[in-house]
C-alpha positions as CSV (number, residue, x, y, z in Angstrom):
1,X,0.0,0.0,0.0
2,X,2.4,2.8,1.3
3,X,6.1,3.4,2.2
4,X,8.4,5.5,4.1
5,X,12.1,4.9,4.0
6,X,14.6,3.7,1.4
7,X,15.3,0.0,1.3
8,X,19.0,0.4,0.6
9,X,20.8,-2.9,-0.1
10,X,23.2,-2.4,2.8
11,X,20.3,-1.9,5.2
12,X,18.5,-5.0,3.8
13,X,21.6,-7.1,4.4
14,X,21.7,-5.9,8.0
15,X,18.2,-7.4,8.4
16,X,19.5,-10.9,7.6
17,X,19.6,-12.0,11.1
18,X,15.9,-11.2,11.6
19,X,14.5,-12.2,8.3
20,X,13.4,-15.6,9.5
21,X,11.8,-14.0,12.5
22,X,9.8,-11.7,10.2
23,X,8.8,-14.6,8.0
24,X,7.6,-16.9,10.7
25,X,6.9,-14.6,13.7
26,X,3.6,-13.5,15.1
27,X,3.0,-11.0,12.3
28,X,3.7,-13.5,9.5
29,X,2.1,-16.7,8.3
30,X,4.3,-19.7,7.8
31,X,4.5,-20.9,4.2
32,X,1.4,-22.8,3.2
33,X,0.9,-24.8,0.1
34,X,-1.5,-27.2,-1.4
35,X,-0.4,-30.8,-1.6
36,X,2.6,-30.8,-4.1
37,X,2.2,-32.6,-7.4
38,X,5.0,-33.9,-9.6
39,X,6.6,-31.0,-11.5
40,X,3.9,-28.6,-10.4
41,X,5.3,-25.0,-10.6
42,X,6.0,-24.0,-7.0
43,X,5.9,-20.2,-6.3
44,X,6.8,-18.7,-2.9
45,X,5.3,-15.2,-2.8
46,X,6.2,-12.6,-0.2
47,X,3.5,-10.0,0.5
48,X,2.2,-7.8,3.4
49,X,-1.5,-8.4,3.0
50,X,-2.4,-9.6,6.5
51,X,-5.6,-7.7,7.5
52,X,-8.9,-9.5,7.0
53,X,-9.8,-7.8,3.7
54,X,-6.3,-8.1,2.4
55,X,-6.0,-11.8,3.2
56,X,-9.2,-12.5,1.4
57,X,-7.9,-10.5,-1.6
58,X,-4.6,-12.3,-1.9
59,X,-6.5,-15.6,-1.6
60,X,-8.1,-14.9,-4.9
61,X,-4.7,-14.9,-6.6
62,X,-3.5,-18.0,-4.7
63,X,-6.7,-19.9,-5.7
64,X,-6.3,-18.8,-9.3
65,X,-2.7,-20.0,-9.3
66,X,-3.6,-23.3,-7.8
67,X,-6.4,-23.7,-10.4
68,X,-3.8,-23.1,-13.1
69,X,-1.8,-26.1,-11.8
70,X,0.7,-24.3,-9.5
71,X,1.6,-24.7,-5.9
72,X,1.3,-21.4,-4.0
73,X,3.6,-20.9,-1.0
74,X,2.4,-18.0,1.1
75,X,4.9,-15.9,3.0
76,X,2.9,-13.0,4.5
77,X,4.9,-10.5,6.5
78,X,3.1,-8.0,8.6
79,X,4.0,-4.4,7.7
80,X,4.9,-3.1,4.2
81,X,8.4,-2.0,5.1
82,X,9.2,-5.2,6.9
83,X,7.9,-7.3,4.0
84,X,10.0,-5.4,1.5
85,X,13.1,-5.6,3.7
86,X,12.7,-9.4,3.9
87,X,12.2,-9.6,0.2
88,X,15.3,-7.5,-0.7
89,X,17.4,-9.3,1.9
90,X,16.6,-12.7,0.4
91,X,17.1,-11.5,-3.1
92,X,20.6,-10.1,-2.3
93,X,21.4,-13.1,-0.2
94,X,20.7,-15.6,-3.0
95,X,17.6,-17.1,-1.5
96,X,15.0,-15.2,-3.5
97,X,11.2,-16.0,-3.6
98,X,9.5,-16.5,-6.9
99,X,7.8,-13.1,-6.5
100,X,7.5,-10.3,-4.0
101,X,5.1,-7.4,-3.5
102,X,6.1,-3.8,-3.8
103,X,4.2,-0.6,-4.5
104,X,4.3,0.8,-8.0
105,X,6.9,3.4,-7.0
106,X,10.7,3.8,-6.8
107,X,10.9,1.2,-4.0
108,X,12.6,-1.5,-6.1
109,X,14.8,0.7,-8.3
110,X,17.9,-0.4,-6.3
111,X,17.5,-4.0,-7.2
112,X,16.6,-3.2,-10.8
113,X,19.9,-1.2,-11.1
114,X,21.8,-4.2,-9.6
115,X,20.4,-6.4,-12.3
116,X,18.6,-8.7,-9.9
117,X,15.1,-8.7,-11.5
118,X,13.6,-10.3,-14.6
119,X,11.9,-7.9,-16.9
120,X,8.3,-8.6,-17.9
121,X,8.5,-7.0,-21.3
122,X,6.7,-9.8,-23.1
123,X,3.7,-9.5,-20.9
124,X,3.8,-5.7,-21.2
125,X,3.8,-5.9,-24.9
126,X,0.9,-8.4,-25.0
127,X,-1.2,-6.3,-22.6
128,X,-0.2,-3.0,-24.3
129,X,0.9,-1.4,-21.1
130,X,2.5,1.5,-22.9
131,X,-1.1,2.7,-23.7
132,X,-3.4,1.0,-21.2
133,X,-1.7,1.7,-17.9
134,X,-2.1,5.0,-16.0
135,X,1.0,7.1,-16.5
136,X,1.9,7.3,-12.7
137,X,2.1,3.5,-12.6
138,X,3.6,2.9,-16.0
139,X,6.4,5.4,-15.5
140,X,7.7,3.8,-12.3
141,X,7.5,0.2,-13.3
142,X,9.2,0.9,-16.6
143,X,12.9,1.6,-16.1
144,X,15.2,2.4,-19.0
145,X,12.8,1.0,-21.5
146,X,12.0,-2.3,-19.7
147,X,9.1,-3.3,-17.4
148,X,10.1,-4.8,-14.1
149,X,6.9,-5.4,-12.2
150,X,3.4,-6.7,-12.8
151,X,0.8,-4.2,-11.5
152,X,-2.4,-5.6,-10.1
153,X,-4.5,-2.6,-9.3
154,X,-4.9,1.2,-9.0
155,X,-5.1,2.4,-5.4
156,X,-6.3,5.9,-4.6
157,X,-4.7,6.6,-1.2
158,X,-6.5,9.7,0.0
159,X,-10.2,8.7,0.2
160,X,-12.4,10.3,2.9
161,X,-14.5,7.6,4.4
162,X,-17.4,8.2,6.8
163,X,-19.8,6.3,8.9
164,X,-23.4,7.1,8.0
165,X,-24.6,6.1,11.5
166,X,-22.1,8.4,13.1
167,X,-23.0,11.3,10.8
168,X,-26.7,10.8,11.7
169,X,-26.0,10.8,15.4
170,X,-24.0,14.0,15.0
171,X,-26.8,15.6,13.0
172,X,-24.7,15.9,9.8
173,X,-27.2,15.7,6.9
174,X,-25.0,16.6,4.0
175,X,-21.8,15.0,2.8
176,X,-18.9,17.5,3.1
177,X,-18.1,19.0,-0.3
178,X,-15.2,21.3,0.8
179,X,-12.5,21.2,3.4
180,X,-14.3,23.9,5.5
181,X,-17.4,21.6,5.4
182,X,-15.3,18.7,6.5
183,X,-14.0,20.7,9.5
184,X,-17.6,21.6,10.4
185,X,-18.6,18.0,10.3
186,X,-15.7,17.0,12.5
187,X,-16.8,19.7,15.0
188,X,-20.3,18.2,15.1
189,X,-18.9,14.7,15.6
190,X,-16.8,15.9,18.5
191,X,-19.8,17.6,20.1
192,X,-21.7,14.3,19.8
193,X,-19.1,12.5,21.9
194,X,-17.7,10.5,18.9
195,X,-14.1,10.3,17.7
196,X,-14.2,12.7,14.8
197,X,-11.2,11.4,12.9
198,X,-10.1,7.8,13.1
199,X,-6.4,7.9,12.6
200,X,-3.5,5.5,13.1
201,X,-0.6,7.6,14.5
202,X,2.1,6.1,12.2
203,X,4.3,8.2,10.0
204,X,3.1,6.7,6.7
205,X,-0.5,7.4,7.7
206,X,0.3,11.0,8.5
207,X,1.8,11.3,5.0
208,X,-1.5,10.1,3.5
209,X,-3.4,12.7,5.5
210,X,-0.9,15.4,4.3
211,X,-1.3,14.3,0.6
212,X,-5.1,14.5,1.0
213,X,-5.0,18.0,2.4
214,X,-2.4,19.1,-0.2
215,X,-4.6,17.8,-3.1
216,X,-7.8,19.2,-1.8
217,X,-6.6,22.5,-0.4
218,X,-3.7,23.2,-2.8
219,X,-5.1,21.6,-5.9
220,X,-3.2,19.8,-8.7
221,X,-0.8,22.7,-9.6
222,X,0.5,23.1,-6.1
223,X,0.6,19.3,-5.5
224,X,2.8,18.7,-8.5
225,X,4.9,21.8,-7.8
226,X,5.7,20.3,-4.3
227,X,6.0,16.6,-5.0
228,X,7.1,16.4,-8.7
229,X,9.2,19.6,-8.9
230,X,10.3,20.3,-5.4
231,X,9.7,23.9,-6.2
232,X,11.2,25.9,-3.4
233,X,9.0,29.0,-4.1
234,X,5.9,26.9,-4.0
235,X,6.9,25.3,-0.7
236,X,7.6,28.8,0.8
237,X,4.3,30.2,-0.5
238,X,1.3,31.4,1.6
239,X,-0.8,28.8,-0.2
240,X,1.4,26.0,1.0
241,X,1.4,27.5,4.5
242,X,-2.4,27.2,4.5
243,X,-2.1,23.5,3.5
244,X,0.1,22.8,6.5
245,X,-2.2,24.7,8.9
246,X,-5.2,22.7,7.7
247,X,-3.1,19.4,8.0
248,X,-2.2,20.3,11.6
249,X,-5.7,21.3,12.4
250,X,-6.8,17.7,11.7
251,X,-4.7,16.6,14.6
252,X,-7.1,18.2,17.0
253,X,-9.8,15.7,16.0
254,X,-8.0,12.4,16.7
255,X,-8.4,10.5,20.0
256,X,-5.6,9.8,22.6
257,X,-5.4,6.2,21.4
258,X,-4.2,7.2,18.0
259,X,-0.4,6.9,18.4
260,X,0.9,3.6,16.9
261,X,-2.6,2.4,15.8
262,X,-2.7,0.3,12.7
263,X,-4.8,1.6,9.8
264,X,-7.2,-1.4,10.0
265,X,-7.8,-0.8,13.7
266,X,-8.7,2.8,12.8
267,X,-11.1,1.4,10.2
268,X,-12.7,-0.8,12.9
269,X,-13.7,2.4,14.7
270,X,-15.7,3.3,11.7
271,X,-17.2,-0.2,11.4
272,X,-18.4,0.0,15.0
273,X,-19.7,3.6,14.5
274,X,-17.3,4.9,17.2
275,X,-15.7,7.3,14.8
276,X,-17.0,9.5,12.0
277,X,-14.3,9.9,9.4
278,X,-11.1,8.2,8.2
279,X,-8.7,9.5,5.6
280,X,-7.1,6.4,4.1
281,X,-6.6,4.5,0.8
282,X,-9.2,2.3,-0.8
283,X,-7.8,-0.8,0.9
284,X,-10.1,0.3,3.7
285,X,-12.9,-1.0,1.6
286,X,-11.7,-4.5,1.8
287,X,-12.1,-4.5,5.6
288,X,-15.5,-2.7,5.3
289,X,-16.7,-5.4,3.0
290,X,-15.3,-8.1,5.3
291,X,-17.5,-6.5,8.0
292,X,-20.5,-7.0,5.6
293,X,-21.0,-3.2,5.2
294,X,-22.3,-1.8,1.9
295,X,-21.0,1.3,0.2
296,X,-23.7,4.0,0.1
297,X,-25.7,2.3,2.9
298,X,-23.6,2.0,6.1
299,X,-20.7,4.1,4.9
300,X,-19.9,6.9,2.4
301,X,-16.9,7.7,0.4
302,X,-15.4,10.9,-1.1
303,X,-12.6,10.8,-3.7
304,X,-12.0,14.6,-3.4
305,X,-13.6,18.0,-3.1
306,X,-14.8,19.5,-6.3
307,X,-14.8,18.3,-10.0
308,X,-11.2,19.3,-10.5
309,X,-9.7,17.7,-7.4
310,X,-6.6,15.7,-8.5
311,X,-7.1,11.9,-8.4
312,X,-4.0,10.3,-6.7
313,X,-2.8,7.1,-8.1
314,X,-0.6,4.3,-6.7
315,X,-0.8,0.6,-6.9
316,X,0.4,-2.8,-5.8
317,X,2.8,-4.7,-8.1
318,X,4.9,-7.9,-8.0
319,X,8.5,-8.3,-9.0
320,X,10.2,-11.5,-10.1
321,X,13.8,-12.0,-9.0
322,X,16.3,-13.5,-11.4
323,X,16.9,-17.2,-10.9
324,X,19.0,-19.9,-12.6
325,X,16.5,-22.6,-11.5
326,X,14.3,-23.7,-14.4
327,X,11.4,-24.7,-12.1
328,X,11.4,-21.2,-10.5
329,X,11.3,-19.6,-14.0
330,X,8.4,-21.9,-14.9
331,X,6.6,-20.9,-11.7
332,X,7.2,-17.2,-12.4
333,X,5.9,-17.4,-15.9
334,X,2.7,-19.1,-14.8
335,X,2.2,-16.7,-11.9
336,X,2.7,-13.6,-14.1
337,X,0.1,-15.0,-16.5
338,X,-2.4,-15.7,-13.7
339,X,-1.9,-12.2,-12.2
340,X,-2.6,-10.5,-15.5
341,X,-5.7,-12.6,-16.4
342,X,-8.9,-10.4,-16.5
343,X,-10.8,-12.9,-14.3
344,X,-8.1,-12.8,-11.7
345,X,-7.9,-9.0,-11.7
346,X,-11.7,-8.7,-11.4
347,X,-11.9,-11.1,-8.5
348,X,-8.9,-9.6,-6.7
349,X,-10.0,-5.9,-7.0
350,X,-13.6,-6.7,-6.1
351,X,-12.3,-8.0,-2.7
352,X,-9.4,-5.7,-2.2
353,X,-11.4,-2.5,-2.8
354,X,-9.0,-1.2,-5.5
355,X,-9.5,-0.4,-9.1
356,X,-8.6,-2.8,-11.9
357,X,-5.4,-1.7,-13.6
358,X,-6.6,-3.2,-16.9
359,X,-9.3,-1.2,-18.7
360,X,-10.9,-4.4,-20.0
361,X,-11.3,-6.0,-16.5
362,X,-15.0,-6.7,-15.6
363,X,-16.1,-3.8,-13.4
364,X,-19.8,-4.7,-13.3
365,X,-19.7,-6.3,-9.9
366,X,-17.7,-3.6,-8.2
367,X,-19.3,-1.5,-5.5
368,X,-20.7,2.1,-5.6
369,X,-17.5,3.7,-4.4
370,X,-15.3,1.9,-6.9
371,X,-17.8,2.8,-9.7
372,X,-17.6,6.5,-8.7
373,X,-13.8,6.3,-8.7
374,X,-13.8,4.7,-12.1
375,X,-15.9,7.6,-13.4
376,X,-13.5,10.1,-12.0
377,X,-10.5,8.2,-13.3
378,X,-11.7,8.5,-16.9
379,X,-10.5,12.1,-16.8
380,X,-6.8,11.6,-17.3
381,X,-6.1,15.3,-16.7
382,X,-6.9,14.7,-13.0
383,X,-4.3,11.9,-12.7
384,X,-1.3,12.5,-10.4
385,X,0.9,10.0,-8.7
386,X,1.1,9.6,-4.9
387,X,4.1,11.3,-3.4
388,X,6.4,8.3,-3.8
389,X,6.0,8.3,-7.5
390,X,8.0,11.5,-7.7
391,X,10.4,11.1,-4.8
392,X,13.3,8.9,-4.2
393,X,13.0,6.7,-1.1
394,X,15.5,9.1,0.7
395,X,13.4,12.2,-0.2
396,X,10.2,10.5,0.8
397,X,11.7,9.3,4.1
398,X,12.9,12.9,4.9
399,X,9.5,14.4,4.1
400,X,7.7,11.8,6.3
401,X,10.0,12.6,9.2
402,X,9.2,16.3,8.9
403,X,5.5,15.7,8.7
404,X,5.4,13.4,11.7
405,X,7.4,15.8,13.7
406,X,5.1,18.7,12.7
407,X,2.0,16.5,13.5
408,X,3.2,15.4,16.9
409,X,5.0,18.4,18.3
410,X,4.6,22.2,18.6
411,X,6.8,22.8,15.6
412,X,5.9,26.2,14.1
413,X,4.5,26.1,10.6
414,X,7.3,28.3,9.3
415,X,9.9,25.7,10.5
416,X,7.9,22.9,8.9
417,X,7.9,24.8,5.6
418,X,11.7,25.2,5.8
419,X,12.3,21.6,6.7
420,X,10.1,20.4,3.9
421,X,11.9,22.6,1.4
422,X,15.2,21.1,2.5
423,X,13.8,17.5,2.3
424,X,12.5,18.0,-1.2
425,X,15.4,20.1,-2.6
426,X,16.5,18.7,-6.0
C-alpha cells in the first residue's frame, strides 16, 4: 500500500539475522501450500497483506494460481516496510522468492539497477501497457525501456470515508463538499461525543493525510509543484502554509489512542460507529466489506472535493527476481500469466477494494465507491501520482520525518515549511 524509508541494499543485508523471525513470527504466516504434485510449478510469494480484507484478496490470486496447476507458498509478513526488507534481503542473499510485493513506485529501483530482477516486457507488450496503464504507474515500473513489475491494481490513497450512523448521530445531513465543510462535520462529531477522525498515528498514515490536504486545499498545480518539482518558491508560499495549517488542524480531531494504531484498527472504529471519518486508501474498503458493510448504505466515500480535485494514483505490483532454477522460472511465468488474467484481476480488485489496472477487466460487480472512482479516473487530466511516484526513497523518508514531527510536536508552521523545502530540494 504505502512506504516511508529507502530499502538500501546495505540496510537490507543488515536485516538478515531477523529475516526468519519476520517470515515466521507473530505477524507472519508460515509458508502454506496445497499438496505438491509432480513437476507442479511452486511459487513462494512474499507480501504484506495480513488484514482481514487483504488476506481475502490475496487468496483470490492464490486460488487462481492453484487452479492453473501451480503450488502457492504463502509468506505473509506484517508491515509493508518489513515485507520489502525481507524480500530485498533474500534477493541479495541468493535465496529469492519467486515473487514479492512492492508498491508501484521507486521502491525496487535499487535491485533493478543491480540487475537482480527479470523484466516482464513480453507481458507488457501483450497487454499493451504503454497505452493502457495510467502514467503514474507505467512510468515507475518501466525503467530504461524495460518493465520490471506486474501491476495488479490502482489504489487511490486519499479517500475520505465516513460512517453514516455516526453522521446521523451528530446531525450531519449533507456529505462534506469542501475542506471547510469537513471541519464543520468534525466539530459536530466531537460535540456528539464521537471520535471525529479515526487515525493511526504512524508516519506513513500522517503522510497520507498530508497528501489528501495538499490535493484538496492546494489543488493539482501546487501538488505537482511540491512533489514532482520540489519547487522551493511553491513550498515557501502562503498557499502551502495554509495547507500545512489545515493538515495540523486535523490533529485536534484524533483520539488519545491514535499513536501507533494500525490503519485497520482505525477502520474498525468506523465499522463500530465509534468514529465518524477516516482518511485512508481504498484498501479500507476490503475491511469494510469483510465486516459486511455496503457502500452507500452503512458508509460513504469521497474521492476529493470538487470536480477538478486531483485523483491520486498508486498501486500494488509484484517483482520477479532472477533465478537460474528452471522450475522457478516456470513458476514465475505461470504466476505472471495468472496475475494479468482479466478474471483474476476482477476477483482480486472486487475483494481488495481497489480499481482494476486493466481497462478491460470486468467492473460490473464492483461497489458504488469503486464505480464512482472509475468515473473520476476516466478524466486523465486529473491523474497525479502519490508522493512516492515522484520522490526517491530518501526524499520520501525525509519528508515523512518532517510531517510526523510537525504533526506530533509544537513545531511552528514556518519551520515545517523550511524543513520540507530542505527535504525535497533537488
